[in-house]
N, CA, C and O atoms as CSV, one atom per row, in Angstrom:
chain,resi,resn,atom,element,x,y,z
A,1,MET,N,N,75.319,122.684,20.700
A,1,MET,CA,C,74.303,123.607,20.209
A,1,MET,C,C,73.551,124.254,21.376
A,1,MET,O,O,73.407,125.475,21.436
A,2,LEU,N,N,73.078,123.421,22.295
A,2,LEU,CA,C,72.354,123.941,23.456
A,2,LEU,C,C,73.276,124.809,24.312
A,2,LEU,O,O,72.864,125.833,24.856
A,3,LYS,N,N,74.531,124.374,24.416
A,3,LYS,CA,C,75.496,125.131,25.212
A,3,LYS,C,C,75.713,126.525,24.617
A,3,LYS,O,O,75.783,127.512,25.350
A,4,LYS,N,N,75.818,126.604,23.284
A,4,LYS,CA,C,75.985,127.901,22.621
A,4,LYS,C,C,74.777,128.798,22.860
A,4,LYS,O,O,74.925,129.989,23.135
A,5,THR,N,N,73.592,128.226,22.757
A,5,THR,CA,C,72.363,128.988,22.957
A,5,THR,C,C,72.293,129.535,24.381
A,5,THR,O,O,71.945,130.697,24.592
A,6,LEU,N,N,72.624,128.694,25.345
A,6,LEU,CA,C,72.612,129.135,26.742
A,6,LEU,C,C,73.673,130.202,26.992
A,6,LEU,O,O,73.437,131.155,27.735
A,7,LEU,N,N,74.836,130.043,26.373
A,7,LEU,CA,C,75.896,131.033,26.530
A,7,LEU,C,C,75.467,132.373,25.950
A,7,LEU,O,O,75.679,133.416,26.568
A,8,ARG,N,N,74.873,132.349,24.782
A,8,ARG,CA,C,74.389,133.591,24.168
A,8,ARG,C,C,73.303,134.239,25.021
A,8,ARG,O,O,73.303,135.452,25.229
A,9,GLY,N,N,72.382,133.419,25.507
A,9,GLY,CA,C,71.314,133.946,26.363
A,9,GLY,C,C,71.876,134.577,27.626
A,9,GLY,O,O,71.427,135.642,28.050
A,10,GLY,N,N,72.864,133.914,28.229
A,10,GLY,CA,C,73.501,134.456,29.423
A,10,GLY,C,C,74.219,135.761,29.143
A,10,GLY,O,O,74.193,136.685,29.957
A,11,LEU,N,N,74.861,135.830,27.987
A,11,LEU,CA,C,75.551,137.058,27.600
A,11,LEU,C,C,74.558,138.200,27.420
A,11,LEU,O,O,74.812,139.319,27.864
A,12,ILE,N,N,73.452,137.929,26.783
A,12,ILE,CA,C,72.425,138.958,26.574
A,12,ILE,C,C,71.854,139.423,27.908
A,12,ILE,O,O,71.692,140.623,28.133
A,13,VAL,N,N,71.548,138.479,28.791
A,13,VAL,CA,C,71.021,138.842,30.112
A,13,VAL,C,C,72.052,139.674,30.878
A,13,VAL,O,O,71.695,140.647,31.542
A,14,GLY,N,N,73.318,139.296,30.787
A,14,GLY,CA,C,74.375,140.055,31.448
A,14,GLY,C,C,74.478,141.475,30.926
A,14,GLY,O,O,74.622,142.421,31.700
A,15,LEU,N,N,74.404,141.622,29.608
A,15,LEU,CA,C,74.453,142.962,29.020
A,15,LEU,C,C,73.247,143.801,29.433
A,15,LEU,O,O,73.374,144.995,29.705
A,16,LEU,N,N,72.091,143.171,29.477
A,16,LEU,CA,C,70.897,143.895,29.919
A,16,LEU,C,C,71.031,144.341,31.374
A,16,LEU,O,O,70.653,145.458,31.725
A,17,ALA,N,N,71.566,143.469,32.208
A,17,ALA,CA,C,71.755,143.823,33.615
A,17,ALA,C,C,72.761,144.963,33.751
A,17,ALA,O,O,72.565,145.887,34.540
A,18,LEU,N,N,73.828,144.888,32.981
A,18,LEU,CA,C,74.833,145.945,33.013
A,18,LEU,C,C,74.237,147.274,32.556
A,18,LEU,O,O,74.504,148.319,33.149
A,19,ALA,N,N,73.440,147.226,31.515
A,19,ALA,CA,C,72.803,148.449,31.018
A,19,ALA,C,C,71.828,149.012,32.048
A,19,ALA,O,O,71.706,150.229,32.186
A,20,GLY,N,N,71.144,148.147,32.759
A,20,GLY,CA,C,70.171,148.587,33.751
A,20,GLY,C,C,70.799,149.158,35.004
A,20,GLY,O,O,70.140,149.879,35.755
A,21,CYS,N,N,72.060,148.848,35.240
A,21,CYS,CA,C,72.738,149.304,36.453
A,21,CYS,C,C,73.417,150.651,36.297
A,21,CYS,O,O,74.027,151.142,37.247
A,22,SER,N,N,73.331,151.241,35.163
A,22,SER,CA,C,74.014,152.509,34.932
A,22,SER,C,C,73.369,153.611,35.768
A,22,SER,O,O,72.155,153.809,35.718
A,23,ALA,N,N,74.180,154.315,36.527
A,23,ALA,CA,C,73.666,155.374,37.399
A,23,ALA,C,C,73.328,156.645,36.632
A,23,ALA,O,O,72.527,157.454,37.101
A,24,THR,N,N,73.928,156.832,35.456
A,24,THR,CA,C,73.729,158.074,34.708
A,24,THR,C,C,72.697,157.936,33.603
A,24,THR,O,O,72.570,158.829,32.765
A,25,GLY,N,N,71.973,156.858,33.584
A,25,GLY,CA,C,70.976,156.676,32.535
A,25,GLY,C,C,71.524,155.933,31.334
A,25,GLY,O,O,70.811,155.759,30.346
A,26,GLY,N,N,72.761,155.492,31.391
A,26,GLY,CA,C,73.330,154.704,30.316
A,26,GLY,C,C,74.230,155.506,29.403
A,26,GLY,O,O,74.067,156.715,29.235
A,27,SER,N,N,75.169,154.816,28.826
A,27,SER,CA,C,76.076,155.462,27.881
A,27,SER,C,C,75.402,155.584,26.527
A,27,SER,O,O,74.342,155.003,26.294
A,28,SER,N,N,76.020,156.336,25.642
A,28,SER,CA,C,75.444,156.463,24.307
A,28,SER,C,C,75.476,155.116,23.599
A,28,SER,O,O,74.588,154.827,22.796
A,29,LEU,N,N,76.488,154.278,23.879
A,29,LEU,CA,C,76.546,152.948,23.275
A,29,LEU,C,C,75.360,152.110,23.732
A,29,LEU,O,O,74.722,151.438,22.922
A,30,THR,N,N,75.066,152.148,25.024
A,30,THR,CA,C,73.934,151.389,25.555
A,30,THR,C,C,72.634,151.872,24.937
A,30,THR,O,O,71.780,151.066,24.570
A,31,LYS,N,N,72.481,153.187,24.822
A,31,LYS,CA,C,71.260,153.734,24.237
A,31,LYS,C,C,71.114,153.300,22.789
A,31,LYS,O,O,70.012,152.986,22.340
A,32,ARG,N,N,72.234,153.279,22.049
A,32,ARG,CA,C,72.170,152.856,20.647
A,32,ARG,C,C,71.867,151.372,20.534
A,32,ARG,O,O,71.122,150.955,19.647
A,33,LEU,N,N,72.445,150.560,21.437
A,33,LEU,CA,C,72.221,149.118,21.370
A,33,LEU,C,C,70.774,148.751,21.651
A,33,LEU,O,O,70.234,147.821,21.052
A,34,PHE,N,N,70.153,149.478,22.557
A,34,PHE,CA,C,68.806,149.126,22.964
A,34,PHE,C,C,67.749,150.063,22.390
A,34,PHE,O,O,66.603,150.062,22.839
A,35,SER,N,N,68.130,150.853,21.408
A,35,SER,CA,C,67.183,151.734,20.735
A,35,SER,C,C,66.291,150.919,19.804
A,35,SER,O,O,66.759,150.013,19.114
A,36,GLU,N,N,65.033,151.244,19.793
A,36,GLU,CA,C,64.085,150.573,18.902
A,36,GLU,C,C,64.523,150.714,17.444
A,36,GLU,O,O,64.336,149.798,16.643
A,37,CYS,N,N,65.099,151.849,17.109
A,37,CYS,CA,C,65.511,152.114,15.724
A,37,CYS,C,C,66.707,151.274,15.304
A,37,CYS,O,O,66.887,151.008,14.115
A,38,THR,N,N,67.526,150.853,16.258
A,38,THR,CA,C,68.683,150.028,15.924
A,38,THR,C,C,68.240,148.689,15.362
A,38,THR,O,O,68.845,148.183,14.417
A,39,TRP,N,N,67.221,148.126,15.915
A,39,TRP,CA,C,66.789,146.788,15.530
A,39,TRP,C,C,65.732,146.802,14.441
A,39,TRP,O,O,65.621,145.831,13.692
A,40,ASP,N,N,64.956,147.862,14.328
A,40,ASP,CA,C,63.895,147.930,13.319
A,40,ASP,C,C,63.791,149.362,12.808
A,40,ASP,O,O,62.975,150.148,13.288
A,41,ARG,N,N,64.635,149.691,11.820
A,41,ARG,CA,C,64.683,151.068,11.315
A,41,ARG,C,C,63.339,151.523,10.766
A,41,ARG,O,O,63.005,152.704,10.853
A,42,ALA,N,N,62.570,150.608,10.204
A,42,ALA,CA,C,61.282,150.980,9.621
A,42,ALA,C,C,60.338,151.546,10.678
A,42,ALA,O,O,59.467,152.354,10.357
A,43,SER,N,N,60.499,151.133,11.931
A,43,SER,CA,C,59.616,151.630,12.988
A,43,SER,C,C,59.890,153.094,13.318
A,43,SER,O,O,59.077,153.742,13.977
A,44,CYS,N,N,61.019,153.616,12.870
A,44,CYS,CA,C,61.377,155.009,13.147
A,44,CYS,C,C,61.181,155.918,11.942
A,44,CYS,O,O,61.444,157.118,12.019
A,45,MET,N,N,60.729,155.364,10.851
A,45,MET,CA,C,60.549,156.148,9.633
A,45,MET,C,C,59.132,156.721,9.605
A,45,MET,O,O,58.159,156.017,9.876
A,46,TYR,N,N,59.034,157.991,9.278
A,46,TYR,CA,C,57.729,158.648,9.172
A,46,TYR,C,C,57.183,158.398,7.779
A,46,TYR,O,O,57.875,158.631,6.789
A,47,ASP,N,N,55.955,157.930,7.695
A,47,ASP,CA,C,55.377,157.580,6.403
A,47,ASP,C,C,54.037,158.285,6.195
A,47,ASP,O,O,53.106,157.704,5.638
A,48,GLY,N,N,53.946,159.506,6.633
A,48,GLY,CA,C,52.695,160.247,6.495
A,48,GLY,C,C,52.907,161.533,5.726
A,48,GLY,O,O,54.013,161.800,5.256
A,49,PRO,N,N,51.873,162.327,5.593
A,49,PRO,CA,C,52.001,163.590,4.860
A,49,PRO,C,C,52.776,164.629,5.685
A,49,PRO,O,O,52.757,164.613,6.916
A,50,TYR,N,N,53.447,165.517,4.975
A,50,TYR,CA,C,54.183,166.601,5.631
A,50,TYR,C,C,53.323,167.856,5.685
A,50,TYR,O,O,52.446,168.053,4.844
A,51,ASP,N,N,53.577,168.702,6.677
A,51,ASP,CA,C,52.968,170.027,6.715
A,51,ASP,C,C,53.696,170.908,5.704
A,51,ASP,O,O,54.738,170.526,5.172
A,52,ALA,N,N,53.147,172.074,5.448
A,52,ALA,CA,C,53.759,172.997,4.488
A,52,ALA,C,C,55.181,173.354,4.924
A,52,ALA,O,O,55.388,173.808,6.049
A,53,GLY,N,N,56.150,173.153,4.050
A,53,GLY,CA,C,57.539,173.483,4.329
A,53,GLY,C,C,58.281,172.461,5.170
A,53,GLY,O,O,59.501,172.546,5.312
A,54,GLU,N,N,57.571,171.505,5.723
A,54,GLU,CA,C,58.207,170.538,6.612
A,54,GLU,C,C,59.114,169.567,5.849
A,54,GLU,O,O,60.165,169.175,6.355
A,55,GLU,N,N,58.721,169.185,4.660
A,55,GLU,CA,C,59.535,168.245,3.883
A,55,GLU,C,C,60.888,168.861,3.527
A,55,GLU,O,O,61.923,168.205,3.639
A,56,ALA,N,N,60.875,170.118,3.098
A,56,ALA,CA,C,62.130,170.801,2.766
A,56,ALA,C,C,63.012,170.921,4.009
A,56,ALA,O,O,64.225,170.730,3.932
A,57,TYR,N,N,62.406,171.234,5.147
A,57,TYR,CA,C,63.163,171.319,6.397
A,57,TYR,C,C,63.777,169.956,6.737
A,57,TYR,O,O,64.943,169.876,7.124
A,58,ALA,N,N,62.992,168.893,6.593
A,58,ALA,CA,C,63.485,167.547,6.906
A,58,ALA,C,C,64.663,167.181,6.007
A,58,ALA,O,O,65.635,166.584,6.471
A,59,GLU,N,N,64.582,167.531,4.738
A,59,GLU,CA,C,65.680,167.257,3.801
A,59,GLU,C,C,66.944,168.021,4.215
A,59,GLU,O,O,68.035,167.453,4.227
A,60,ARG,N,N,66.799,169.291,4.549
A,60,ARG,CA,C,67.957,170.101,4.965
A,60,ARG,C,C,68.568,169.563,6.258
A,60,ARG,O,O,69.787,169.461,6.390
A,61,GLU,N,N,67.711,169.227,7.195
A,61,GLU,CA,C,68.184,168.726,8.486
A,61,GLU,C,C,68.893,167.384,8.312
A,61,GLU,O,O,69.926,167.149,8.938
A,62,ALA,N,N,68.357,166.512,7.480
A,62,ALA,CA,C,69.004,165.220,7.224
A,62,ALA,C,C,70.378,165.429,6.591
A,62,ALA,O,O,71.342,164.760,6.964
A,63,ALA,N,N,70.468,166.348,5.642
A,63,ALA,CA,C,71.758,166.635,5.002
A,63,ALA,C,C,72.753,167.185,6.021
A,63,ALA,O,O,73.926,166.812,6.010
A,64,ARG,N,N,72.285,168.070,6.900
A,64,ARG,CA,C,73.155,168.646,7.926
A,64,ARG,C,C,73.657,167.569,8.886
A,64,ARG,O,O,74.842,167.529,9.219
A,65,LEU,N,N,72.755,166.701,9.327
A,65,LEU,CA,C,73.144,165.637,10.253
A,65,LEU,C,C,74.103,164.647,9.602
A,65,LEU,O,O,75.049,164.184,10.239
A,66,ASN,N,N,73.861,164.322,8.337
A,66,ASN,CA,C,74.763,163.415,7.621
A,66,ASN,C,C,76.157,164.019,7.491
A,66,ASN,O,O,77.160,163.326,7.665
A,67,LYS,N,N,76.215,165.303,7.187
A,67,LYS,CA,C,77.502,165.990,7.050
A,67,LYS,C,C,78.232,166.011,8.392
A,67,LYS,O,O,79.437,165.767,8.452
A,68,SER,N,N,77.506,166.299,9.454
A,68,SER,CA,C,78.091,166.330,10.792
A,68,SER,C,C,78.637,164.956,11.181
A,68,SER,O,O,79.736,164.850,11.725
A,69,GLN,N,N,77.872,163.918,10.902
A,69,GLN,CA,C,78.306,162.560,11.237
A,69,GLN,C,C,79.525,162.160,10.410
A,69,GLN,O,O,80.422,161.488,10.918
A,70,SER,N,N,79.565,162.563,9.147
A,70,SER,CA,C,80.720,162.257,8.296
A,70,SER,C,C,81.987,162.895,8.850
A,70,SER,O,O,83.057,162.288,8.820
A,71,ARG,N,N,81.865,164.121,9.358
A,71,ARG,CA,C,83.021,164.788,9.967
A,71,ARG,C,C,83.502,164.031,11.206
A,71,ARG,O,O,84.704,163.908,11.441
A,72,LYS,N,N,82.550,163.527,11.995
A,72,LYS,CA,C,82.912,162.812,13.221
A,72,LYS,C,C,83.689,161.535,12.922
A,72,LYS,O,O,84.628,161.198,13.642
A,73,VAL,N,N,83.305,160.826,11.868
A,73,VAL,CA,C,83.987,159.567,11.553
A,73,VAL,C,C,85.212,159.790,10.679
A,73,VAL,O,O,85.918,158.840,10.342
A,74,GLY,N,N,85.468,161.041,10.312
A,74,GLY,CA,C,86.692,161.392,9.611
A,74,GLY,C,C,86.719,161.076,8.134
A,74,GLY,O,O,87.777,160.771,7.583
A,75,ARG,N,N,85.587,161.143,7.493
A,75,ARG,CA,C,85.559,160.888,6.043
A,75,ARG,C,C,85.678,162.157,5.285
A,75,ARG,O,O,85.674,162.144,4.054
C-alpha cells in the first residue's frame, strides 16, 4: 500500500517536472492536464447575470464550439 502511494506520488512529481521543463510553454495535453477546469469544472462556470444580448451570444458560441469539436473527433 505504501509502495503504491509512493510510486503514484513519484509519478505525479515526475509529470510535474516534465511539464515545467517545456521550452515552448507546454503542449496542449499538458495545459489540459493542469488546467483548473479539468479538475473542477464548477470553478470555470459563470453563475452571474448576463448583459443584454450576452446570453444569446454565449448559447451560439457554445453551439459553434461543440460542433467544431464534434468534427475534430470525427462524429
